C-alpha positions as CSV (number, residue, x, y, z in Angstrom):
1,M,-0.1,0.0,-0.3
2,T,1.1,3.8,-1.0
3,A,1.2,6.6,1.5
4,T,-1.7,7.9,-1.2
5,E,-3.4,4.9,-1.0
6,F,-3.7,4.8,2.7
7,R,-4.7,8.7,2.8
8,Q,-7.4,7.6,0.0
9,T,-8.7,4.6,2.2
10,H,-8.4,6.5,6.1
11,G,-10.3,9.7,4.7
12,D,-9.6,13.0,7.0
13,M,-6.0,13.2,8.4
14,S,-7.6,15.6,10.9
15,T,-9.6,12.3,12.2
16,W,-6.9,10.4,12.1
17,S,-5.1,8.5,15.4
18,T,-1.6,8.6,16.1
19,A,-0.8,5.2,14.5
20,D,-2.6,6.0,11.5
21,H,-0.4,9.0,11.2
22,E,2.7,7.6,12.2
23,T,1.7,4.6,9.5
24,Y,1.4,7.5,6.7
25,E,4.5,8.6,7.9
26,V,6.5,5.3,7.0
27,L,4.6,4.4,4.3
28,R,5.4,7.7,2.6
29,D,9.4,7.5,3.8
30,N,8.9,4.3,1.8
31,D,7.5,5.8,-1.1
32,Q,10.4,8.7,-1.5
33,H,12.8,5.6,-1.0
34,L,11.4,3.2,-3.4
35,G,9.8,5.5,-6.2
36,T,6.9,5.1,-7.8
37,P,6.8,1.1,-9.3
38,Q,6.2,2.3,-12.8
39,A,9.7,5.2,-13.0
40,T,11.2,2.2,-10.8
41,A,10.8,-0.4,-13.5
42,Q,11.5,2.1,-16.4
43,Q,14.4,2.9,-15.2
44,S,15.5,-1.2,-14.8
45,A,14.5,-1.3,-18.1
46,E,16.3,1.7,-19.1
47,R,19.2,-0.4,-17.4
48,L,18.9,-3.5,-19.0
49,R,19.1,-2.0,-22.4
50,N,22.3,0.1,-21.9
51,L,23.3,-3.3,-20.4
52,L,22.6,-5.4,-23.5
53,A,23.1,-2.4,-26.2
54,P,26.8,-3.4,-28.5
55,A,29.5,-1.9,-27.6
56,A,29.8,1.3,-30.0
């Protein structure tokens, strides 16, 4: 679950418990560390293409 998904499913942040806020912060930090799955996949594919490209 991403921070955005958590926020969407838990509604108004002003009604969250302390545990909800802490969970959101952890998810947000993970999102920032891991990046978006699509961007990460694109970066991985580009690295693979560069490794497999014939040397010029």
